[in-house]
Kinemage of the C-alpha trace (Angstrom):
@kinemage 1
@onewidth
@group {chain A} dominant
@subgroup {mainchain}
@vectorlist {calphas} color= white
{ca met a 1} P -169.030 157.650 250.204
{ca asn a 2} L -167.444 155.230 248.795
{ca arg a 3} L -163.323 154.969 248.415
{ca arg a 4} L -161.336 152.823 246.628
{ca arg a 5} L -159.417 150.432 248.759
{ca his a 6} L -155.790 149.380 247.610
{ca asp a 7} L -155.383 145.675 249.202
{ca gly a 8} L -151.419 145.650 247.355
{ca pro a 9} L -149.226 147.368 245.117
{ca ala a 10} L -150.061 148.675 242.135
{ca ala a 11} L -149.398 146.679 239.063
{ca thr a 12} L -145.900 146.736 237.153
{ca arg a 13} L -146.326 147.686 233.453
{ca leu a 14} L -143.841 146.988 230.818
{ca thr a 15} L -144.063 149.499 227.489
{ca trp a 16} L -142.970 149.023 224.152
{ca arg a 17} L -140.123 151.540 224.517
{ca asp a 18} L -138.708 150.056 227.542
{ca met a 19} L -139.075 146.481 225.954
{ca ala a 20} L -137.037 147.868 223.182
{ca ala a 21} L -134.922 149.261 225.094
{ca glu a 22} L -133.814 146.366 227.373
{ca ala a 23} L -133.732 144.027 224.081
{ca leu a 24} L -131.150 146.324 222.773
{ca ala a 25} L -129.190 146.001 225.774
{ca gly a 26} L -129.713 142.312 225.893
{ca val a 27} L -128.181 142.369 222.174
{ca val a 28} L -125.561 144.854 222.554
{ca gln a 29} L -124.090 143.376 226.020
{ca arg a 30} L -122.460 140.342 224.110
{ca pro a 31} L -121.628 141.885 220.754
{ca gly a 32} L -119.408 138.577 220.111
{ca arg a 33} L -122.056 136.140 220.729
{ca ser a 34} L -124.506 137.920 218.808
{ca val a 35} L -122.741 138.052 215.544
{ca leu a 36} L -122.173 134.224 216.073
{ca thr a 37} L -125.700 133.754 216.684
{ca leu a 38} L -126.583 135.595 213.928
{ca leu a 39} L -124.424 133.835 210.977
{ca gly a 40} L -127.193 130.846 210.881
{ca thr a 41} L -130.128 133.910 209.825
{ca val a 42} L -127.578 135.586 207.885
{ca leu a 43} L -126.992 132.616 205.812
{ca gly a 44} L -130.260 131.194 205.240
{ca val a 45} L -132.087 134.711 204.555
{ca gly a 46} L -128.903 135.609 202.209
{ca ala a 47} L -129.495 132.072 200.555
{ca phe a 48} L -133.307 132.220 199.986
{ca val a 49} L -132.482 136.023 198.330
{ca ser a 50} L -129.499 135.131 196.524
{ca val a 51} L -131.161 131.801 195.024
{ca leu a 52} L -134.349 133.253 194.151
{ca gly a 53} L -132.467 136.473 192.435
{ca leu a 54} L -130.332 134.285 190.696
{ca thr a 55} L -132.534 132.034 189.228
{ca ser a 56} L -134.686 134.825 188.078
{ca thr a 57} L -131.539 136.432 186.413
{ca ala a 58} L -130.382 133.178 184.739
{ca thr a 59} L -134.124 132.224 183.796
{ca gly a 60} L -134.285 135.660 182.268
{ca gln a 61} L -131.596 135.031 180.143
{ca ile a 62} L -132.598 132.211 178.854
{ca gly a 63} L -135.072 133.485 176.651
{ca ala a 64} L -132.554 136.380 175.207
{ca ser a 65} L -129.983 133.194 174.357
{ca phe a 66} L -132.677 131.007 173.443
{ca ser a 67} L -134.291 133.395 170.497
{ca leu a 68} L -130.654 133.658 169.113
{ca leu a 69} L -130.122 130.304 168.250
{ca gln a 70} L -132.326 127.501 169.803
{ca asp a 71} L -135.987 129.560 168.392
{ca thr a 72} L -134.805 129.490 164.832
{ca thr a 73} L -133.909 126.197 164.431
{ca val a 74} L -136.246 123.639 163.013
{ca thr a 75} L -135.341 119.861 161.754
{ca val a 76} L -137.516 117.611 160.068
{ca asp a 77} L -136.565 113.692 160.101
{ca asp a 78} L -137.318 111.217 158.163
{ca thr a 79} L -139.938 108.628 159.825
{ca gly a 80} L -140.667 106.817 156.665
{ca ala a 81} L -137.326 106.155 154.591
{ca thr a 82} L -137.895 103.608 152.062
{ca pro a 83} L -135.510 101.107 150.929
{ca his a 84} L -133.641 101.274 147.958
{ca gly a 85} L -134.907 99.034 145.064
{ca ser a 86} L -138.052 98.205 146.991
{ca val a 87} L -141.381 99.342 145.070
{ca ala a 88} L -141.950 102.586 147.701
{ca ser a 89} L -138.447 104.053 146.382
{ca val a 90} L -139.456 103.023 142.762
{ca ala a 91} L -142.614 105.637 143.193
{ca ala a 92} L -140.543 108.224 145.293
{ca gln a 93} L -138.405 108.732 142.057
{ca asp a 94} L -141.375 108.856 139.823
{ca ala a 95} L -142.478 111.349 142.772
{ca gly a 96} L -139.516 113.810 142.548
{ca met a 97} L -138.161 112.010 145.625
{ca asp a 98} L -134.477 110.671 146.385
{ca ala a 99} L -134.518 106.818 146.251
{ca gly a 100} L -134.277 105.548 149.798
{ca met a 101} L -135.462 108.780 151.677
{ca asp a 102} L -138.693 111.033 151.763
{ca phe a 103} L -137.042 114.256 150.856
{ca pro a 104} L -137.511 115.428 147.099
{ca ala a 105} L -134.449 116.474 145.263
{ca asp a 106} L -135.538 120.440 145.367
{ca thr a 107} L -135.510 120.231 148.999
{ca asp a 108} L -133.683 123.421 149.502
{ca glu a 109} L -136.183 125.277 146.767
{ca arg a 110} L -139.062 124.213 148.393
{ca leu a 111} L -138.277 125.162 151.839
{ca gly a 112} L -136.730 128.054 151.071
{ca arg a 113} L -140.026 129.278 149.334
{ca leu a 114} L -142.095 129.172 152.933
{ca asn a 115} L -142.470 132.340 155.001
{ca gly a 116} L -140.148 132.871 157.458
{ca val a 117} L -137.260 130.308 156.113
{ca val a 118} L -133.849 132.072 155.626
{ca asp a 119} L -131.945 128.946 154.987
{ca ala a 120} L -133.114 125.245 154.786
{ca gly a 121} L -131.346 122.086 153.269
{ca val a 122} L -130.574 118.198 153.674
{ca trp a 123} L -127.885 116.243 155.365
{ca trp a 124} L -127.757 112.539 156.300
{ca asn a 125} L -124.581 110.234 157.502
{ca val a 126} L -122.821 108.666 154.182
{ca pro a 127} L -123.626 104.960 154.526
{ca leu a 128} L -119.693 103.581 155.162
{ca arg a 129} L -119.529 101.431 157.901
{ca his a 130} L -115.697 102.196 158.371
{ca pro a 131} L -114.443 104.657 155.837
{ca thr a 132} L -111.374 104.762 155.234
{ca val a 133} L -110.230 109.011 155.333
{ca ser a 134} L -106.520 109.779 154.988
{ca ala a 135} L -104.542 112.947 153.179
{ca arg a 136} L -102.565 110.562 150.914
{ca pro a 137} L -103.943 108.284 148.352
{ca glu a 138} L -103.664 104.260 148.560
{ca val a 139} L -103.969 103.991 152.225
{ca thr a 140} L -105.650 100.685 153.862
{ca thr a 141} L -108.206 100.359 156.372
{ca ala a 142} L -105.580 98.236 158.475
{ca ala a 143} L -103.125 101.169 158.252
{ca thr a 144} L -105.819 103.497 159.781
{ca thr a 145} L -107.470 101.090 162.283
{ca asp a 146} L -105.501 102.424 165.295
{ca ser a 147} L -105.355 105.984 164.302
{ca asp a 148} L -107.458 108.707 165.650
{ca leu a 149} L -108.451 109.192 161.762
{ca thr a 150} L -110.977 105.922 162.302
{ca gly a 151} L -113.336 108.687 164.130
{ca leu a 152} L -114.131 110.493 161.374
{ca arg a 153} L -117.442 110.592 159.922
{ca val a 154} L -118.789 111.480 156.402
{ca leu a 155} L -121.573 114.000 156.280
{ca ala a 156} L -123.487 114.531 153.110
{ca ala a 157} L -124.925 117.923 152.669
{ca ser a 158} L -126.747 119.994 150.560
{ca pro a 159} L -125.661 123.770 150.055
{ca gly a 160} L -128.920 124.875 151.707
{ca thr a 161} L -127.076 122.804 155.186
{ca leu a 162} L -124.431 124.641 154.377
{ca arg a 163} L -125.778 128.097 154.738
{ca ala a 164} L -128.259 126.874 157.486
{ca met a 165} L -125.562 125.758 159.840
{ca gln a 166} L -124.105 129.293 159.803
{ca pro a 167} L -120.616 127.927 159.558
{ca thr a 168} L -117.250 130.120 160.181
{ca leu a 169} L -114.396 129.500 157.730
{ca ser a 170} L -110.960 129.496 158.978
{ca thr a 171} L -109.981 129.331 155.508
{ca gly a 172} L -111.154 128.564 151.845
{ca thr a 173} L -115.300 128.547 150.616
{ca leu a 174} L -118.163 126.449 150.821
{ca phe a 175} L -119.578 124.268 147.885
{ca asn a 176} L -122.378 125.772 146.371
{ca glu a 177} L -125.513 124.853 143.660
{ca phe a 178} L -122.429 124.488 141.208
{ca his a 179} L -120.959 121.480 142.854
{ca gln a 180} L -124.428 120.290 143.860
{ca arg a 181} L -125.636 120.186 140.088
{ca arg a 182} L -122.192 118.484 138.938
{ca lys a 183} L -121.818 115.942 141.794
{ca glu a 184} L -118.725 117.360 141.838
{ca arg a 185} L -115.924 115.392 143.843
{ca val a 186} L -115.511 118.671 146.434
{ca cys a 187} L -115.825 118.534 150.315
{ca leu a 188} L -115.388 120.561 153.551
{ca leu a 189} L -113.389 119.765 156.274
{ca gly a 190} L -114.433 120.659 160.017
{ca ser a 191} L -111.468 121.742 162.467
{ca thr a 192} L -110.723 118.670 163.994
{ca ala a 193} L -110.728 117.014 161.217
{ca ala a 194} L -108.847 119.115 159.304
{ca arg a 195} L -106.203 118.926 162.546
{ca leu a 196} L -106.115 115.048 162.446
{ca leu a 197} L -105.821 115.101 158.448
{ca gly a 198} L -102.655 117.803 159.348
{ca ile a 199} L -104.244 120.020 156.718
{ca thr a 200} L -104.211 123.709 157.277
{ca arg a 201} L -104.613 125.541 154.178
{ca val a 202} L -106.614 125.091 150.760
{ca asp a 203} L -104.882 127.357 148.330
{ca asn a 204} L -102.488 124.420 146.846
{ca arg a 205} L -105.941 122.638 146.638
{ca pro a 206} L -105.199 119.493 149.045
{ca ala a 207} L -107.195 116.469 148.366
{ca val a 208} L -108.499 113.711 151.268
{ca phe a 209} L -109.471 110.307 149.821
{ca ile a 210} L -112.250 108.751 151.405
{ca asp a 211} L -112.099 104.912 150.641
{ca gly a 212} L -109.693 105.491 147.847
{ca ala a 213} L -111.678 108.447 146.182
{ca ala a 214} L -110.405 111.453 145.484
{ca tyr a 215} L -111.997 114.763 147.056
{ca thr a 216} L -111.139 118.320 146.692
{ca val a 217} L -110.858 120.235 149.900
{ca leu a 218} L -112.407 123.713 149.230
{ca gly a 219} L -112.443 125.109 152.677
{ca ile a 220} L -111.651 124.117 156.494
{ca val a 221} L -115.236 125.015 159.050
{ca ala a 222} L -113.373 126.724 162.390
{ca thr a 223} L -117.088 126.951 164.048
{ca thr a 224} L -120.291 126.456 163.397
{ca gln a 225} L -123.470 127.522 165.127
{ca arg a 226} L -126.274 124.325 164.015
{ca leu a 227} L -124.697 120.634 163.335
{ca pro a 228} L -121.573 120.866 165.905
{ca gln a 229} L -120.578 117.373 164.383
{ca ser a 230} L -119.611 118.549 161.186
{ca leu a 231} L -116.343 119.472 163.026
{ca leu a 232} L -115.394 116.648 163.557
{ca ser a 233} L -116.386 115.329 159.766
{ca val a 234} L -116.005 115.356 156.216
{ca leu a 235} L -118.740 117.027 154.522
{ca ile a 236} L -119.490 116.438 151.008
{ca pro a 237} L -122.412 117.512 148.256
{ca ser a 238} L -125.598 115.595 148.922
{ca ser a 239} L -125.587 114.603 145.098
{ca ala a 240} L -121.985 113.428 144.967
{ca ala a 241} L -122.763 111.097 148.017
{ca leu a 242} L -126.267 109.994 146.291
{ca his a 243} L -124.009 109.039 143.156
{ca ala a 244} L -120.850 107.415 144.640
{ca tyr a 245} L -122.310 105.739 148.025
{ca gly a 246} L -126.112 105.533 147.606
{ca pro a 247} L -129.007 107.077 149.561
{ca pro a 248} L -128.958 106.791 153.715
{ca thr a 249} L -129.536 103.451 155.125
{ca asp a 250} L -129.044 103.391 158.994
{ca asp a 251} L -129.557 106.915 159.746
{ca pro a 252} L -132.188 108.570 158.083
{ca ala a 253} L -131.595 111.892 156.467
{ca gln a 254} L -132.996 115.158 158.163
{ca ala a 255} L -133.761 118.606 157.099
{ca leu a 256} L -132.205 121.412 158.770
{ca ile a 257} L -134.146 124.702 158.566
{ca arg a 258} L -132.873 128.064 159.627
{ca thr a 259} L -136.141 130.485 160.444
{ca arg a 260} L -136.640 134.339 161.058
{ca thr a 261} L -137.181 134.921 164.873
{ca gly a 262} L -140.723 134.061 165.853
{ca ala a 263} L -141.521 131.879 162.843
{ca ala a 264} L -140.334 128.608 163.815
{ca pro a 265} L -143.394 127.077 165.101
{ca leu a 266} L -145.015 128.037 161.702
{ca val a 267} L -142.569 126.573 159.499
{ca ala a 268} L -142.851 123.608 161.627
{ca arg a 269} L -146.193 123.002 161.012
{ca gln a 270} L -145.723 123.732 156.766
{ca ala a 271} L -142.653 122.283 156.226
{ca pro a 272} L -143.883 118.539 156.087
{ca leu a 273} L -146.568 119.612 153.861
{ca ala a 274} L -144.284 121.358 151.495
{ca leu a 275} L -141.833 118.763 151.356
{ca leu a 276} L -144.689 115.839 150.386
{ca pro a 277} L -147.899 116.883 149.662
{ca val a 278} L -149.346 113.941 149.473
{ca his a 279} L -147.769 112.140 152.256
{ca pro a 280} L -146.580 114.937 154.612
{ca gly a 281} L -146.940 112.489 157.798
{ca leu a 282} L -143.617 110.594 156.387
{ca leu a 283} L -141.576 113.584 157.605
{ca his a 284} L -141.632 114.820 161.221
{ca ala a 285} L -140.551 118.608 161.886
{ca val a 286} L -139.794 118.865 165.005
{ca pro a 287} L -139.610 122.657 166.475
{ca pro a 288} L -137.646 124.428 169.063
{ca pro a 289} L -138.955 124.228 172.636
{ca asp a 290} L -141.281 126.949 174.057
{ca pro a 291} L -138.484 129.266 175.733
{ca his a 292} L -141.620 129.785 178.313
{ca glu a 293} L -141.834 126.058 179.438
{ca leu a 294} L -137.678 125.796 179.550
{ca arg a 295} L -137.799 128.967 181.755
{ca asp a 296} L -140.606 127.584 184.379
{ca arg a 297} L -138.538 124.362 184.189
{ca val a 298} L -135.084 125.634 184.954
{ca asp a 299} L -136.742 128.119 187.783
{ca thr a 300} L -138.055 125.103 188.763
{ca asp a 301} L -135.408 122.851 189.102
{ca leu a 302} L -133.176 125.710 190.378
{ca ser a 303} L -135.281 126.772 193.013
{ca gly a 304} L -136.380 123.797 194.217
{ca leu a 305} L -132.582 122.373 194.615
{ca phe a 306} L -131.264 125.736 196.076
{ca leu a 307} L -134.099 126.625 198.295
{ca val a 308} L -133.973 123.338 200.335
{ca leu a 309} L -130.087 124.422 201.035
{ca ala a 310} L -132.013 127.841 202.299
{ca ala a 311} L -134.035 125.926 204.488
{ca ile a 312} L -131.531 124.466 206.291
{ca cys a 313} L -129.551 127.090 206.672
{ca leu a 314} L -132.708 128.839 208.529
{ca ile a 315} L -133.125 125.332 210.660
{ca val a 316} L -129.342 125.974 211.784
{ca gly a 317} L -129.862 129.925 212.194
{ca ala a 318} L -132.841 128.797 214.432
{ca val a 319} L -131.049 126.332 216.263
{ca gly a 320} L -128.584 128.684 217.003
{ca ile a 321} L -131.147 131.665 218.404
{ca ala a 322} L -132.732 128.846 220.398
{ca asn a 323} L -129.553 127.476 221.932
{ca thr a 324} L -127.788 131.042 222.769
{ca thr a 325} L -131.159 132.418 224.343
{ca leu a 326} L -131.576 129.361 226.064
{ca val a 327} L -127.820 130.193 227.497
{ca ser a 328} L -128.786 133.660 228.091
{ca val a 329} L -131.765 132.490 230.468
{ca leu a 330} L -129.494 130.196 232.252
{ca glu a 331} L -126.529 132.926 232.918
{ca arg a 332} L -129.257 135.452 233.912
{ca thr a 333} L -131.295 133.476 236.403
{ca gly a 334} L -130.242 135.657 238.848
{ca glu a 335} L -131.110 138.607 236.988
{ca ile a 336} L -134.576 137.025 236.357
{ca gly a 337} L -135.422 136.554 239.977
{ca leu a 338} L -134.546 139.920 240.778
{ca arg a 339} L -136.938 141.378 238.247
{ca arg a 340} L -139.907 138.694 239.566
{ca ala a 341} L -139.053 139.971 243.273
{ca leu a 342} L -139.434 143.790 242.400
{ca gly a 343} L -142.545 142.936 240.684
{ca ala a 344} L -142.340 141.930 236.954
{ca arg a 345} L -144.621 139.374 235.570
{ca arg a 346} L -144.034 136.018 234.121
{ca arg a 347} L -145.884 137.583 230.920
{ca his a 348} L -142.770 140.502 231.056
{ca ile a 349} L -140.357 138.182 231.479
{ca thr a 350} L -141.408 135.929 228.093
{ca ala a 351} L -141.774 139.231 225.973
{ca gln a 352} L -138.309 140.634 227.057
{ca phe a 353} L -136.720 137.321 225.774
{ca leu a 354} L -139.059 136.837 222.901
{ca thr a 355} L -138.337 140.112 221.690
{ca glu a 356} L -134.170 139.675 222.070
{ca ser a 357} L -134.413 136.663 220.116
{ca thr a 358} L -136.878 138.384 217.431
{ca ala a 359} L -134.623 141.528 217.264
{ca leu a 360} L -131.314 138.821 216.465
{ca gly a 361} L -133.670 137.256 213.914
{ca ala a 362} L -134.877 140.630 212.196
{ca leu a 363} L -130.825 141.877 212.258
{ca gly a 364} L -130.105 138.422 210.546
{ca gly a 365} L -132.753 138.865 208.045
{ca leu a 366} L -132.201 142.443 207.296
{ca thr a 367} L -127.978 141.641 207.237
{ca gly a 368} L -129.224 138.586 204.746
{ca thr a 369} L -131.309 140.417 202.543
{ca val a 370} L -128.470 142.906 202.004
{ca ile a 371} L -125.845 140.384 201.197
{ca gly a 372} L -128.468 138.244 199.093
{ca val a 373} L -129.171 141.467 196.657
{ca ala a 374} L -125.710 142.036 196.641
{ca val a 375} L -124.537 138.608 195.252
{ca val a 376} L -127.228 138.610 192.954
{ca ile a 377} L -126.497 142.461 191.812
{ca gly a 378} L -122.242 141.227 191.695
{ca thr a 379} L -122.834 137.504 189.792
{ca ala a 380} L -125.156 139.653 187.249
{ca leu a 381} L -122.386 143.071 186.734
{ca ala a 382} L -119.700 139.510 186.175
{ca arg a 383} L -121.214 137.453 183.864
{ca his a 384} L -122.854 140.966 181.797
{ca trp a 385} L -126.663 140.282 182.261
{ca thr a 386} L -129.413 141.968 183.434
{ca ala a 387} L -130.025 141.520 187.857
{ca val a 388} L -133.701 140.656 188.054
{ca leu a 389} L -134.696 140.664 191.625
{ca gln a 390} L -138.328 139.695 192.555
{ca pro a 391} L -140.034 141.752 194.940
{ca tyr a 392} L -141.581 138.522 196.647
{ca ala a 393} L -138.101 137.208 197.270
{ca val a 394} L -136.749 140.471 198.656
{ca leu a 395} L -139.478 141.994 200.744
{ca pro a 396} L -140.446 139.245 203.058
{ca ala a 397} L -136.916 138.221 203.439
{ca pro a 398} L -136.391 140.555 207.014
{ca leu a 399} L -139.869 139.220 208.038
{ca met a 400} L -139.028 135.467 207.859
{ca gly a 401} L -135.741 136.388 210.047
{ca met a 402} L -137.925 138.030 212.594
{ca ala a 403} L -140.285 135.393 212.482
{ca val a 404} L -137.050 132.293 212.636
{ca gly a 405} L -136.179 134.152 215.968
{ca phe a 406} L -139.383 134.572 217.290
{ca leu a 407} L -139.881 130.697 216.796
{ca ala a 408} L -136.402 129.910 218.228
{ca gly a 409} L -136.874 132.093 221.176
{ca leu a 410} L -140.072 131.082 222.404
{ca tyr a 411} L -139.187 127.638 224.446
{ca pro a 412} L -136.639 129.592 226.150
{ca ala a 413} L -138.894 132.916 227.455
{ca leu a 414} L -141.478 130.068 228.530
{ca arg a 415} L -138.620 128.398 230.108
{ca ala a 416} L -137.317 132.188 231.616
{ca ala a 417} L -140.987 133.214 232.834
{ca arg a 418} L -141.620 129.606 234.786
{ca ile a 419} L -138.773 130.475 237.352
{ca glu a 420} L -139.468 131.661 240.828
{ca pro a 421} L -138.096 134.529 242.087
{ca leu a 422} L -136.712 132.884 245.334
{ca glu a 423} L -135.050 129.591 243.642
{ca ala a 424} L -133.611 132.540 241.243
{ca leu a 425} L -132.353 134.410 244.211
{ca arg a 426} L -130.564 131.303 245.557
{ca his a 427} L -128.298 131.575 242.376
């Protein structure tokens, strides 16, 4: 009868339960060191989750704010403005266009007939090289050279432009089609221009003098949704500007169109043809940028920048775990030697220290994930946003911490496994 012979002691085994208990004991045995070791991983994973979450949340708000203003604004540039007095200028006048620009005299009405247009009009910088703007008559240019008044601009605008700007008046009213038809010398003041001119009320019918010509102030614009340069300007009717100062020269005229939500791309395609059916190429319509492309661009820029910082934090965390695990190996050399003498194999020592470092990484990953989610939700609540947390940003984060801990503990664990029992016991 054949009998199984035992030439040596039975092979030792290290179960998963024992390995988890050993790792937990190693972490809890030095709580202060373990907490400091976790900081790098916590910061790295927390930064990863919060960056992706805040980026998704912020880009989600772009669409909401974008559609309120940019998505309803179309501008039309005059790319083929004709000089005053030229043959092209005479032909333009015969076609119903104002001399010196390619916009017809009834631009407001033509654009207003397009489906999706709420308000539209034409505006330009009045061709005055160094305009003298004052609240008093007979003020020379030399008297205002060193004054803030030299920064004031004079803009020509049609009534449709004023409505498309969506201004908020602090006092007074807008000029309208009546003033436009009669080429009335009236004006609006931006809030900054009114402050510089010392005009705060219009019930006493104040006047502003532009190169000595008086313009009655009808209102003061406090804020505006579009054309923000108007706040530092004096706005006069475009018909009065053409009559007194001629067409634009240095800066071509531009049409400002306010559309309904979603109608801007169609209006941008139709506007040049509606204004100049014969030569639509002389006008260039600029639709709002695609909000999806804008969100993608912002998402890419923000993510690329802050994920580099998150990666740096993870590297710092990995170095911290590796350093702590290596120090632990050196401190526990005697323990390692005793385990080896009692039958523990090299793979058992390797598994023990890898489990400890992986447990530290996993704990840091979980803590960092919680902190990152809290940062996103807290920021969204403070800004009155809707928090957006993508599953790909939250779910893999603890696994990322485990991977960092595993990789960081690989070298110290292999070094611990190479310690010979006799050499270890001598320590």
